[in-house]
N, C-alpha and C positions, 0 to 999 in steps of 0.2 A: 794160685787165688784161691779164697775161699770163696763159699756160693755167696750169692745175692739175696737178700739184701746185706750189705755193709752196714754197721749200726755203730758212730763214733759218740759217745759220753763224754761231758763235760762238765764239770761241778764248779758255780759262781756264788760265793759268799761275799755279802755285804754288809755294814751296819752305817748308821745314820751321819755318823763322820769320821768314815773310815776307808780307805781304796777298797777295792773289790780283790780278793783271791780268789785265782783260778788256779783249778787242779784238773786233771784228767789221768787214769791209770798209768803208770808207768811213763809217766813225764815230769819235769820238773815244776814246780808252781812259778806262778807267774805272778805278782801284785797289777790290776789292772785300776787305772783312774779315766775320767772324761777326758777328751782333747782338748787342747789349749782354748780351741775356738768355742768351747763350750763352758771355759772356765773353770777346766782341770788343771792341773799342777804339770808343769814339764819333766821329759824324764820318764814316762810311763806309756807303757804297751796302752791301746784303747780300743774298741770297736772298729772303728774306722780303720783306722793303721792294720790290725788284722784283717778286715776285708780286704786292703790294697795289698798285704801280703800273699793274703790269700791265692790273690790272681796270679802274681808272679813267681810265687813257688809252686805252683800246680804248675804254670806253665814249663818250665823250666822241666819238671819232673815228664810232663806228657812229652817235651821236646827229646827228651834221653831215649825214651820207648820208642818214637816216631823214626827218629834218626839210628836207634840200633836196628830197628827193621826192614829201613833202605837201605840200611850198610853205608852210612856217612861217617867220614871220619871229621872230627872239628876238635876246637881247641878249649873254648872258654862260651859261655853265654851269659851276659849280663841282661837284667832284666827291669826298667823302670817301669812303675805304674804311675797313673795320674787316675783319682778315684774322683768324681766329680758330685760330690753332696749338694743338693738342691732341694727346694721346695716345688712339689709338683703334685695337682690337684686337691692343695692346703696340707698336705703331708712331706715331712722329709723323704729322701732316698736318694741313692746313687744313680744319677741319669745319665752317666757318660763313664767308661773306662775305657783308658788309653794306654794300650802296650809297647814299649818301646824296648824291643827284644835287639842286641848289638850280639851279631856272631861271630866268632874267631875262627878263621880255616885257613889251612896252612897249604899254600900252591894249588890250589884250584882254579881251573879255568871257566869251567863251568859252573855258575851259582846258582841257576835254575832250580836242581834240587833240594838245593839248601833254601830256597825262599818257597819251596812248595810246602817243604816238610816244616818251616817258622809257620806259613800257613794253615796247615793241616794242626797242628798242636792247638793254636787259637780255637780252631774249630774243635777241637777229640778235647778239651780241655774241661775236665767237669767242675769246675768253679765258674767258669763263663758260659758254660750249658746250662748253669742254675741260676744263674742272673738275669734280670729283667731289663737292664740298663744297656745303653747302647754299648758295643765293644768293637774299636779303632785299634787295629794292628799298625804298627809302623817300625817294620824291619829293615834293619842294617846290618850289611854282612863286610868285614872287615879280614881281606884278603893277606896274607903274611908270607914273605918269601920262604922261607926255613927256621927251623926252630933255634939257629945260634945268633938269629940277628934280633937285637933287644928292641922292642918295640918303640922306644920313643927315638930310633933311628930310621922308620920308616915313615915314607911322604905319606900323607892322607889325602886322597883325592874323592872327592864327595862325588856321587852321580844321585840322578833320580830316582834311579831303580833301589836303594839304600844299599850300595856296593861303594866300598873304598879300598 
């Protein structure tokens, strides 16, 4: 890892009657528009979706590092994020972010270390640490029996502690 501070540079260009063109060094360019809720066209990335996506992707990347340090074996992690945009003190801002990670593990009897790793990931994620919105974690862990058993054959038992 390089020394701090790290600097991330992007460039956006727009004109009066067109979508924006977003670029960053060594990355594919993107066409960006306002979200549908603000009268933008469907089918384009927008700043609000980028905000939500930055939380979900940072969470997964942080979990990968945390679980590696804790020596936890896992299969998949799906993370859904709901970011709530609202007016607060006369200004638009994200007021709440809900993170819904669903972690799939194999054959573990003790899920507590995995729940701790999910919580630590939320606490360590640089994006969630950088926002002022309330962040709420809703973890779920799915234990599967063996790699040869297809998921659709497994019965799901939902528990209050996020384990199924």
